[in-house]
C-alpha positions in Angstrom: -5.5 -25.8 -22.3 -3.5 -27.3 -19.5 -5.2 -30.0 -17.4 -5.6 -29.4 -13.6 -3.0 -32.1 -13.0 -0.4 -30.5 -15.4 -1.0 -27.1 -13.9 -0.3 -28.4 -10.5 2.8 -30.1 -11.7 4.0 -26.9 -13.2 3.4 -24.9 -10.0 5.1 -27.5 -7.9 8.2 -27.9 -10.0 8.6 -24.2 -10.9 7.7 -22.7 -7.5 11.3 -23.1 -6.4 12.3 -20.6 -9.1 9.9 -18.0 -7.8 11.0 -18.7 -4.2 14.6 -18.0 -5.3 13.4 -14.7 -6.9 11.6 -13.6 -3.8 14.4 -14.5 -1.4 17.2 -13.4 -3.8 18.9 -10.3 -2.9 19.1 -10.9 0.9 22.8 -11.6 0.7 23.5 -8.9 -1.9 21.5 -6.3 0.1 23.5 -6.9 3.3 26.3 -4.5 2.5 24.0 -1.9 1.1 21.7 -2.2 4.1 24.4 -0.9 6.5 23.8 2.6 5.1 20.8 4.6 6.2 17.8 3.3 4.2 15.7 5.4 1.9 12.3 4.4 3.1 9.4 6.2 1.5 6.4 7.4 3.5 2.9 7.0 2.3 -0.6 7.8 3.7 -3.2 5.1 3.5 -6.4 7.1 3.5 -8.2 4.7 5.9 -6.2 6.5 8.6 -8.4 9.6 8.1 -11.4 7.9 6.7 -14.4 8.9 8.8 -14.2 12.6 8.1 -15.2 11.7 4.5 -13.3 14.7 3.1 -13.0 13.1 -0.3 -10.0 12.1 -2.4 -9.0 15.6 -3.4 -8.7 16.7 0.2 -7.0 13.5 1.1 -4.3 14.2 -1.5 -3.8 17.7 0.0 -3.6 16.2 3.5 -0.9 13.7 2.5 1.1 16.4 0.7 0.8 19.0 3.5 1.8 16.4 6.1 5.0 15.7 4.2 4.3 12.3 2.6 5.8 11.4 -0.7 3.0 8.9 -1.5 -0.7 8.1 -1.0 -2.6 4.8 -0.9 -6.3 5.6 -1.7 -9.2 3.3 -1.5 -10.9 2.3 -4.8 -14.3 3.0 -3.4 -13.3 6.6 -2.7 -12.0 7.0 -6.2 -15.2 5.6 -7.6 -17.3 8.0 -5.5 -15.2 10.8 -6.9 -15.9 9.6 -10.4 -19.6 9.1 -9.7 -20.0 12.8 -8.8 -18.3 13.9 -12.1 -14.7 13.9 -11.0 -12.2 13.2 -13.8 -9.2 11.0 -13.2 -7.1 13.2 -15.4 -7.8 16.1 -13.1 -7.1 14.0 -10.1 -3.8 12.8 -11.5 -2.8 16.4 -12.2 -3.6 17.3 -8.6 -1.5 14.3 -7.3 1.4 15.2 -9.6 1.2 18.9 -8.7 1.4 18.1 -5.0 4.5 15.9 -5.6 2.8 12.6 -4.6 3.1 9.1 -6.0 0.2 6.6 -5.9 2.2 3.9 -4.2 -0.7 1.4 -4.0 -4.5 1.3 -3.6 -7.0 -0.7 -1.6 -9.6 -2.9 -3.4 -11.6 -5.9 -2.5 -12.1 -8.0 -5.7 -13.1 -11.6 -4.7 -10.4 -13.2 -7.0 -9.8 -16.1 -4.5 -13.3 -17.6 -4.2 -14.3 -21.1 -5.2 -17.3 -20.3 -7.4 -15.9 -20.0 -11.0 -18.5 -17.5 -12.1 -18.0 -15.3 -9.2 -14.2 -15.5 -9.6 -14.5 -14.6 -13.3 -16.6 -11.6 -12.3 -14.1 -10.7 -9.6 -11.2 -10.7 -12.1 -13.2 -8.2 -14.3 -13.8 -6.1 -11.2 -10.0 -6.2 -10.5 -9.3 -5.2 -14.0 -11.6 -2.2 -13.7 -9.9 -1.2 -10.4 -6.5 -1.5 -11.9 -7.5 0.6 -15.0 -8.6 3.4 -12.6 -5.3 3.1 -10.7 -3.2 3.1 -13.9 -4.8 6.4 -15.0 -3.5 7.9 -11.8 0.0 6.6 -12.3 -0.3 3.8 -9.8 1.4 0.5 -10.3 0.4 -1.6 -7.3 -2.8 -2.7 -5.6 -3.7 -4.8 -2.6 -4.9 -8.3 -3.2 -6.4 -9.5 0.1 -8.3 -12.8 0.5 -11.6 -10.9 0.3 -14.5 -13.4 0.0 -12.6 -16.2 1.7 -12.1 -14.9 5.2 -14.6 -17.5 6.6 -15.6 -21.0 5.8 -13.4 -23.6 4.1 -9.6 -23.4 4.3 -8.3 -23.4 0.7 -5.5 -25.5 -0.6 -2.6 -23.1 -0.9 -1.6 -24.5 -4.3 -5.1 -23.5 -5.6 -4.7 -20.1 -4.0 -1.4 -19.8 -5.9 -3.1 -20.7 -9.2 -5.8 -18.1 -8.6 -3.3 -15.4 -7.6 -1.4 -16.2 -10.8 -4.6 -15.5 -12.7 -4.9 -12.2 -10.9 -1.3 -11.3 -11.7 -2.0 -11.9 -15.4 -4.8 -9.4 -15.2 -2.3 -7.0 -13.6 0.3 -7.7 -16.3 -2.2 -6.5 -18.9 -3.0 -3.3 -17.0 0.5 -2.5 -15.8 -0.7 -2.7 -12.1 0.7 -5.4 -9.8 -1.6 -7.0 -7.2 0.3 -7.7 -3.9 -0.9 -10.7 -2.0 -2.0 -9.4 1.4 -1.8 -11.0 4.8 -5.1 -10.7 6.7 -4.7 -11.9 10.3 -8.4 -12.3 10.9 -9.0 -14.5 7.9 -9.0 -18.3 7.8 -7.1 -18.0 4.5 -3.7 -16.2 4.2 -3.6 -15.2 7.9 0.0 -16.3 8.4 3.2 -15.0 6.8 4.2 -18.5 5.7 1.0 -19.2 4.0 1.2 -15.9 2.0 4.8 -16.5 1.1 4.0 -20.0 -0.1 1.2 -18.9 -2.4 3.2 -16.0 -3.7 6.2 -18.2 -4.5 4.1 -21.0 -5.9 2.3 -18.6 -8.3 5.5 -18.9 -10.3 5.0 -15.4 -11.7 7.7 -12.8 -12.2 5.5 -10.0 -10.7 4.5 -11.9 -7.6 4.9 -10.0 -4.3 3.3 -9.5 -0.9 1.7 -6.7 1.1 2.5 -7.2 4.7 1.2 -5.4 7.8 2.7 -5.1 11.3 -0.7 -5.6 13.0 -1.8 -8.4 10.7 1.4 -10.4 11.1 0.8 -10.4 14.8 -3.0 -10.9 14.6 -2.5 -14.0 12.4 -0.1 -15.6 14.9 3.2 -15.3 13.0 6.4 -13.7 14.3 8.5 -11.2 12.5 11.5 -13.5 12.1 10.3 -14.7 8.7 10.8 -11.2 7.3 14.5 -11.8 7.1 13.9 -14.4 4.4 12.5 -11.8 2.0 14.0 -9.5 -0.6 13.1 -6.3 -2.3 10.8 -7.8 -5.0 8.9 -9.8 -2.4 8.0 -6.8 -0.2 7.7 -3.4 -1.9 5.1 -2.0 0.5 4.5 -2.4 4.2 1.4 -1.3 6.1 2.8 0.5 9.2 1.0 0.5 12.5 1.3 -0.9 16.0 -0.9 -2.7 18.5 -1.4 -2.4 22.3 -0.7 -5.0 25.0 -4.4 -5.5 25.5 -6.8 -6.9 24.5 -5.4 -10.3 23.7 -4.4 -11.2 20.1 -7.5 -13.3 19.6 -9.8 -10.5 20.8 -7.9 -7.7 19.0 -9.4 -6.2 15.8 -8.5 -3.5 13.3 -9.8 -0.7 15.5 -7.2 -1.4 18.1 -4.3 -0.4 15.8 -2.2 2.5 17.1 0.5 4.8 15.8 3.8 3.1 15.1 5.9 3.1 18.3 2.9 3.7 20.6 2.3 -0.1 21.1 4.3 -3.2 22.0 5.6 -4.3 18.6 9.3 -5.0 18.7 10.4 -2.3 16.3 14.0 -2.6 17.5 14.1 -6.0 15.8 11.6 -5.3 13.0 13.3 -2.2 11.6 16.7 -3.9 11.3 15.0 -6.7 9.4 13.2 -4.3 7.1 16.4 -2.4 6.4 17.9 -5.6 5.1 14.8 -6.8 3.2 14.3 -3.6 1.2 16.0 -0.3 2.1 13.7 1.5 -0.4 10.5 0.1 1.0 7.3 2.1 1.1 5.9 2.5 4.6 2.2 3.2 4.3 0.4 4.3 7.5 -2.8 2.3 7.8 -5.0 2.7 10.8 -8.6 2.2 11.6 -8.6 3.8 15.1 -11.8 5.6 16.0 -10.0 8.0 18.3 -7.8 9.2 15.4 -10.9 9.4 13.1 -12.4 12.0 15.5 -9.3 14.3 15.2 -8.2 16.7 12.5 -7.1 14.7 9.5 -4.0 16.8 8.9 -2.8 16.6 12.5 -3.3 12.8 12.5 -1.3 12.5 9.2 1.4 14.7 10.5 1.7 12.6 13.7 1.9 9.4 11.7 4.8 10.5 9.5 6.6 11.9 12.6 6.1 8.5 14.4 7.5 6.5 11.4 10.5 8.7 10.9 11.2 8.6 14.7 11.3 4.8 14.6 13.8 4.8 11.7 16.0 7.4 13.4 15.8 5.6 16.7 16.6 2.1 15.5 18.7 2.7 12.4 20.2 6.2 12.8 
């Protein structure tokens, strides 16, 4: 077994290789990015969450609204299973409706300091990934759940723990994407998340970024131009209003893409270069939308995203 010192030496010396893999492709993508990108559109089910319509109805809403993908929450999938639902039946429904499970939202505490809790969290993550794999999914969010408050962790340690999570993912065929959370003391900035992703020195390392969370955490969008397709397969799409202030803002203030003040004129051009095949997953927690008809909200969301692409890249 490697000592802690040797592990750190390995991460420090080999992190540059992972950084190269994450950033590689920016130059080679430049010519291709001049063409109209082939972004894919996905519905994160948080956007229609409060109606509690269940995963089967959520699948139908996503398909009827015109999305090619869906990003369910693990707890919704477990609720479906608890009431006797079979994953094989759900997969058939997803396949029959022409959808792909592009990602899923889980909250395993893989990042925490306590070794026992971290070991348990990795088992939780494996269970989540096994469920997702049975639905044909290949990616899952990996936010800093359990470390949003308290001590600020050494990013090299975060990288080691993320690598352990990636190894769980390698065994299940599902890749955890290190997620920026703007409200968290850990991984609230784009640069912190990029560092830990690169320093994990793992071939499957990647990030899950979010328009709102990048702003909330205090980063700008300029750093997106450093990334390549492997680094950023999925983006949570949303927007934010001019008020309240960044410090006072929370998840519930997110609005439809293009309805806020995010500079999508700049952002979209960067995304086109980063990964013209990126998945745009609409993720909102807006209580006003939750009161409305889920299908109408989903339809509005995909219309807003496609309008941004046409307006800024068409």
